[in-house]
KEKE-3310 file (N, C-alpha, C; in steps of 0.2 Angstrom, whole numbers, plus 5000, padded with zeros to 4 digits):
npx = (5002:5005:5021:5022:5019:5026:5039:5034:5025:5036:5043:5036:5037:5039:5048:5049:5061:5058:5059:5066:5073:5078:5090:5096:5101:5089:5082:5074:5058:5041:5023:5011:4993:4976:4970:4981:4988:5001:5008:5017:5024:5023:5032:5026:5036:5039:5031:5024:5012:5008:5010:5009:5005:5013:5021:5021:5034:5035:5047:5047:5046:5048:5031:5023:5014:4996:4990:4981:4974:4983:4984:4987:4988:4984:4986:4980:4983:4975:4962:4960:4956:4968:4980:4989:4997:4995:4989:4974:4960:4957:4966:4965:4968:4979:4986:4993:5003:4992:4997:5010:5020:5034:5052:5054:5055:5040:5028:5017:5004:4992:4975:4968:4968:4979:4984:4996:4995:5005:5021:5013:5008:5009:5002:5008:5000:4997:4988:4978:4967:4966:4967:4983:4983:4981:4993:5003:5008:5025:5031:5047:5058:5073:5087:5091:5085:5085:5080:5086:5082:5072:5069:5066:5055:5052:5053:5042:5049:5049:5036:5019:5006:4992:4978:4965:4964:4957:4955:4957:4966:4978:4997:5014:5030:5046:5059:5059:5061:5051:5053:5056:5049:5045:5039:5034:5027:5029:5014:5010:5012:5005:5013:5013:5011:5010:4995:4991:4992:4983:4970:4968:4967:4957:4947:4949:4944:4929:4925:4926:4917:4906:4907:4902:4892:4884:4883:4889:4896:4884:4877:4867:4862)
npy = (4971:4960:4963:4976:4973:4963:4964:4964:4954:4941:4947:4942:4927:4913:4903:4907:4906:4913:4912:4902:4889:4877:4870:4870:4861:4849:4854:4850:4843:4850:4846:4840:4841:4837:4846:4854:4865:4873:4886:4897:4913:4925:4939:4946:4954:4966:4969:4978:4973:4962:4946:4928:4913:4900:4887:4879:4871:4859:4852:4838:4827:4808:4804:4802:4786:4786:4798:4806:4813:4825:4842:4859:4878:4892:4907:4924:4940:4941:4954:4967:4966:4957:4943:4954:4950:4940:4922:4926:4920:4910:4910:4901:4884:4872:4859:4842:4829:4821:4812:4815:4805:4799:4804:4819:4831:4837:4842:4855:4864:4876:4876:4881:4898:4907:4923:4935:4947:4963:4968:4961:4953:4934:4919:4900:4887:4872:4858:4843:4829:4820:4821:4824:4815:4802:4799:4810:4821:4826:4844:4847:4859:4872:4877:4891:4907:4908:4911:4913:4926:4931:4947:4956:4949:4942:4932:4930:4926:4912:4903:4900:4895:4884:4878:4874:4882:4895:4911:4918:4909:4910:4907:4912:4908:4913:4905:4892:4890:4884:4875:4877:4882:4894:4898:4907:4919:4933:4945:4952:4968:4976:4989:5008:5014:5003:5002:5013:5013:5002:5004:5015:5007:5000:5011:5013:4999:5000:5010:5005:4994:5004:5009:4999:4995:5006:5015:5030:5046:5049:5040:5030:5014)
npz = (4801:4809:4807:4815:4827:4831:4837:4855:4856:4851:4866:4873:4872:4878:4893:4908:4922:4937:4951:4961:4972:4971:4968:4984:4997:5003:5023:5028:5031:5028:5036:5025:5026:5026:5039:5040:5031:5020:5014:5004:5002:4986:4977:4961:4948:4941:4924:4913:4909:4917:4923:4914:4922:4919:4926:4941:4952:4965:4979:4987:4999:5006:5009:5024:5031:5025:5014:5003:4988:4986:4982:4975:4972:4971:4977:4982:4990:5007:5005:5018:5035:5050:5047:5038:5028:5024:5017:5005:4996:4984:4968:4956:4954:4953:4941:4942:4950:4961:4972:4978:4984:4984:4987:4977:4964:4960:4947:4942:4933:4928:4928:4918:4912:4921:4927:4934:4942:4940:4952:4963:4978:4979:4982:4985:4991:4997:5001:5005:5006:5017:5034:5045:5052:5046:5039:5031:5015:5012:5013:5006:5013:5013:5021:5020:5015:4998:4984:4971:4962:4946:4936:4946:4950:4970:4984:4998:5008:5024:5028:5028:5038:5043:5050:5044:5032:5032:5032:5042:5053:5048:5053:5052:5050:5049:5047:5039:5023:5010:4998:4980:4964:4951:4935:4923:4910:4902:4901:4884:4876:4867:4857:4855:4844:4836:4840:4836:4824:4822:4826:4816:4805:4807:4803:4793:4787:4791:4784:4773:4773:4772:4760:4752:4754:4751:4758:4755:4756:4751:4743:4734:4733)
capx = (4998:5009:5028:5021:5018:5031:5043:5031:5025:5041:5046:5033:5037:5048:5044:5055:5060:5057:5060:5068:5078:5078:5096:5096:5100:5084:5085:5069:5051:5035:5018:5005:4987:4969:4971:4988:4988:5006:5009:5022:5021:5030:5029:5027:5040:5036:5031:5016:5005:5007:5012:5005:5009:5015:5021:5026:5038:5038:5052:5044:5050:5044:5027:5025:5007:4994:4989:4976:4974:4986:4981:4990:4983:4989:4982:4981:4984:4969:4963:4957:4958:4975:4987:4988:5001:4993:4985:4968:4955:4961:4962:4965:4971:4984:4987:4999:5002:4989:5000:5018:5022:5039:5053:5055:5052:5034:5027:5011:5001:4986:4968:4962:4973:4981:4986:4996:4997:5014:5023:5009:5009:5002:5003:5007:4996:4995:4985:4979:4959:4969:4972:4988:4984:4985:5000:5005:5014:5031:5036:5055:5062:5079:5090:5091:5079:5089:5077:5088:5076:5074:5064:5060:5053:5054:5052:5043:5050:5045:5030:5014:5002:4983:4972:4959:4964:4952:4959:4960:4971:4987:5003:5021:5037:5051:5066:5057:5059:5048:5057:5047:5052:5038:5040:5028:5029:5027:5013:5016:5010:5006:5017:5007:5013:5005:4988:4987:4991:4977:4963:4968:4965:4949:4942:4948:4940:4924:4924:4924:4910:4900:4906:4903:4885:4882:4878:4895:4896:4875:4873:4862:4861)
capy = (4971:4956:4966:4980:4972:4958:4967:4964:4946:4939:4947:4938:4922:4909:4903:4910:4905:4918:4911:4893:4888:4870:4868:4870:4856:4849:4853:4845:4844:4851:4842:4843:4838:4843:4850:4855:4870:4876:4892:4903:4919:4928:4946:4946:4958:4976:4968:4981:4968:4954:4938:4921:4907:4892:4879:4880:4863:4857:4848:4835:4822:4806:4803:4796:4782:4785:4801:4805:4819:4833:4848:4866:4882:4901:4910:4932:4941:4945:4961:4969:4964:4955:4946:4957:4948:4933:4921:4926:4917:4907:4915:4897:4879:4866:4849:4840:4823:4818:4809:4814:4802:4798:4810:4819:4836:4837:4848:4857:4868:4879:4872:4887:4903:4912:4929:4936:4955:4966:4972:4961:4945:4930:4913:4894:4885:4865:4853:4837:4828:4818:4823:4820:4806:4794:4803:4817:4824:4831:4846:4850:4867:4874:4880:4898:4911:4909:4909:4916:4929:4935:4953:4959:4945:4941:4928:4933:4920:4909:4900:4899:4887:4884:4871:4876:4885:4901:4918:4919:4904:4908:4908:4911:4908:4916:4899:4888:4893:4878:4872:4876:4883:4896:4898:4912:4921:4941:4946:4956:4975:4981:4995:5011:5014:4997:5003:5019:5009:4997:5012:5015:4999:4997:5017:5013:4994:5004:5013:5002:4992:5006:5010:4993:4994:5010:5023:5033:5051:5050:5037:5024:5009)
capz = (4810:4812:4809:4819:4834:4833:4845:4856:4854:4853:4869:4880:4871:4881:4899:4911:4930:4940:4957:4963:4977:4969:4969:4990:5000:5009:5029:5033:5026:5031:5033:5022:5025:5026:5044:5041:5026:5020:5010:5003:4997:4983:4975:4955:4946:4934:4918:4915:4906:4920:4921:4915:4926:4916:4932:4948:4953:4972:4978:4991:5001:5005:5012:5029:5032:5018:5013:4997:4987:4987:4980:4976:4972:4969:4982:4982:4997:5007:5009:5026:5040:5051:5044:5030:5021:5026:5010:5005:4995:4978:4962:4954:4955:4948:4941:4943:4952:4966:4976:4976:4990:4982:4988:4969:4962:4955:4941:4941:4928:4929:4925:4914:4913:4928:4926:4941:4941:4941:4957:4968:4984:4980:4989:4984:4996:4997:5007:5005:5006:5023:5039:5045:5059:5042:5036:5027:5011:5017:5008:5008:5013:5011:5027:5018:5009:4993:4977:4966:4959:4941:4933:4949:4956:4976:4989:5005:5013:5027:5029:5031:5044:5042:5051:5042:5026:5034:5032:5048:5053:5045:5057:5049:5052:5044:5046:5035:5017:5006:4991:4974:4956:4949:4928:4920:4904:4903:4894:4882:4878:4860:4855:4855:4837:4833:4842:4833:4817:4821:4826:4808:4799:4810:4802:4785:4786:4793:4778:4765:4773:4771:4753:4749:4757:4745:4761:4757:4751:4750:4738:4737:4726)
cpx = (5004:5019:5027:5024:5022:5037:5040:5026:5030:5045:5043:5034:5042:5044:5051:5055:5061:5058:5061:5074:5077:5084:5099:5097:5094:5085:5081:5062:5045:5026:5014:4998:4981:4969:4980:4989:4995:5006:5016:5021:5026:5026:5031:5034:5035:5034:5023:5009:5005:5011:5007:5008:5008:5016:5024:5031:5040:5043:5046:5050:5046:5040:5026:5014:5005:4991:4987:4975:4976:4986:4986:4987:4988:4982:4983:4982:4978:4970:4956:4961:4966:4974:4987:4990:4998:4991:4978:4962:4959:4960:4963:4967:4976:4984:4991:4997:4999:4989:5006:5023:5032:5043:5057:5055:5044:5034:5020:5009:4996:4980:4967:4970:4974:4985:4989:4999:5003:5014:5015:5010:5004:5007:5005:5004:4995:4991:4982:4971:4961:4970:4979:4988:4982:4987:4998:5010:5019:5034:5041:5054:5069:5081:5090:5087:5083:5085:5080:5083:5078:5067:5062:5059:5056:5051:5050:5047:5047:5039:5025:5011:4995:4983:4970:4961:4960:4957:4963:4963:4976:4990:5008:5027:5043:5059:5064:5056:5059:5052:5050:5051:5044:5041:5035:5032:5025:5021:5012:5009:5012:5009:5011:5009:5008:4999:4986:4987:4984:4970:4963:4964:4957:4946:4941:4943:4933:4921:4925:4921:4904:4900:4903:4896:4881:4880:4887:4893:4887:4873:4872:4859:4855)
cpy = (4966:4958:4971:4977:4964:4959:4963:4955:4942:4940:4945:4931:4917:4908:4903:4908:4912:4918:4904:4895:4880:4867:4869:4865:4855:4851:4852:4845:4846:4846:4843:4838:4841:4847:4851:4860:4871:4882:4893:4907:4922:4934:4945:4951:4964:4975:4971:4977:4962:4949:4933:4917:4901:4887:4881:4871:4863:4852:4843:4827:4817:4805:4799:4792:4784:4789:4802:4814:4826:4837:4853:4871:4889:4904:4920:4932:4944:4954:4962:4967:4958:4948:4950:4956:4942:4929:4924:4922:4914:4908:4906:4890:4875:4861:4846:4831:4825:4816:4808:4813:4799:4804:4812:4828:4835:4841:4850:4864:4870:4877:4880:4892:4906:4916:4934:4944:4958:4967:4969:4953:4942:4924:4905:4891:4877:4860:4847:4834:4822:4821:4820:4815:4800:4795:4807:4816:4826:4834:4849:4857:4867:4876:4889:4901:4912:4908:4910:4920:4932:4944:4955:4956:4945:4935:4933:4930:4915:4906:4900:4893:4889:4880:4870:4877:4893:4906:4919:4917:4905:4911:4910:4911:4910:4910:4896:4894:4886:4880:4871:4883:4888:4897:4903:4914:4929:4940:4951:4960:4976:4988:5000:5014:5009:4998:5010:5016:5005:5001:5011:5013:5000:5004:5014:5006:4998:5009:5011:5000:4998:5010:5006:4993:5001:5017:5028:5040:5053:5046:5034:5021:5005)
cpz = (4812:4814:4812:4826:4834:4837:4851:4859:4855:4859:4876:4878:4875:4889:4904:4917:4933:4947:4958:4967:4977:4972:4976:4993:5004:5017:5033:5027:5033:5031:5031:5022:5026:5034:5046:5033:5025:5013:5010:4999:4991:4980:4968:4953:4941:4928:4918:4914:4912:4918:4919:4919:4921:4921:4937:4949:4963:4974:4985:4993:5003:5009:5017:5027:5026:5015:5004:4993:4988:4981:4980:4971:4971:4971:4982:4989:5001:5009:5014:5030:5041:5045:5039:5024:5021:5019:5010:5003:4987:4971:4958:4956:4951:4947:4941:4949:4961:4972:4977:4982:4989:4984:4980:4970:4958:4952:4941:4938:4931:4925:4924:4914:4920:4926:4932:4938:4943:4951:4964:4974:4981:4983:4984:4990:4994:5002:5003:5009:5014:5027:5042:5050:5053:5039:5034:5021:5016:5010:5011:5008:5016:5019:5027:5014:5003:4989:4973:4960:4952:4939:4940:4956:4964:4979:4997:5008:5019:5027:5033:5033:5042:5045:5047:5031:5026:5033:5038:5055:5051:5050:5051:5053:5046:5044:5044:5027:5012:4999:4985:4969:4955:4941:4925:4914:4902:4897:4890:4879:4869:4862:4855:4848:4834:4836:4837:4826:4814:4821:4817:4804:4802:4805:4795:4782:4788:4787:4771:4766:4772:4761:4749:4750:4752:4749:4763:4754:4751:4746:4738:4730:4726)
residu = (MET:VAL:ALA:LEU:LEU:ALA:PRO:GLN:LEU:VAL:GLN:ALA:GLN:GLY:THR:ILE:PRO:TYR:LEU:SER:ASP:LEU:GLY:GLN:PRO:SER:ALA:GLY:SER:VAL:ILE:VAL:GLY:SER:ASP:SER:TRP:GLN:ALA:VAL:GLY:PHE:GLN:THR:GLY:ASN:ALA:ALA:GLY:GLY:TYR:SER:LEU:ASP:SER:ILE:GLN:LEU:ALA:MET:THR:ASP:ALA:SER:GLY:HIS:PRO:ILE:LEU:PHE:SER:ALA:MET:ILE:TYR:LYS:GLN:VAL:ILE:GLY:GLY:PRO:PRO:ILE:SER:SER:PRO:GLY:SER:SER:ILE:GLY:THR:LEU:THR:GLY:SER:ALA:ASN:PRO:ALA:LEU:GLY:ASP:THR:TYR:SER:TYR:THR:PRO:VAL:GLY:ASN:ILE:THR:LEU:SER:PRO:ASP:THR:LEU:TYR:PHE:ILE:VAL:VAL:THR:ALA:ALA:SER:GLY:VAL:ALA:ASN:GLY:ALA:TYR:ASP:TRP:SER:TYR:ALA:GLY:ALA:ASN:SER:TYR:ASN:PRO:ASN:ASP:SER:TRP:SER:SER:GLN:GLY:GLY:LEU:TRP:THR:SER:GLY:SER:GLY:ALA:ILE:SER:SER:TRP:ASN:SER:THR:THR:THR:ILE:PHE:PRO:GLN:TYR:ALA:ILE:ASN:ALA:SER:PRO:VAL:PRO:GLU:PRO:SER:VAL:PHE:GLY:LEU:PHE:CYS:LEU:GLY:GLY:LEU:THR:LEU:LEU:TRP:CYS:ARG:TRP:LYS:LYS:ARG:ASP:SER:GLY:VAL:ASP:PHE:GLY:VAL:SER:ARG)
# end
């Protein structure tokens, strides 16, 4: 079975950077706080089994004041009422620096497994525990929509902003392109032949168990 499924398992190994504009020069930054949520949308590729999110990287500039407890999450697209392409609800949180106050690139990894469906819109959403009146974290953005996509992934382009993170409060702009990278692994799919053989082996194992217990061909021990 290992030999049969090896091609699919090998294909799924390794982290792939599907989107990144970290090589672009910064054109400015947007403020992040409890009353200044920021989000950027991305569309996954067409791998039939979906993708396992490995990490994201965020380019930050120097923070202002004394903000606290930066946090990053992955949201799914809102289902139903307007605006239809805006962030909906969280499907998982990310762990990394809670204080990205110095200009640098910071890496965040999922808390638990986050599986992304194929051909689906998701959002990177960031916020903080403090309001911008006390200071803010600053997420760098590029001046062009250039994310170097792989495997049919795409950036939605533009920035979404909310004062509270509530579904109905998001507003978008198409002239600001937050700087980030997404790394993921395709989820392996067993081949049809491999599944057929697995089913056959399961039937043989069940038959062997019956014979071992003396319940085969009407024989009783």
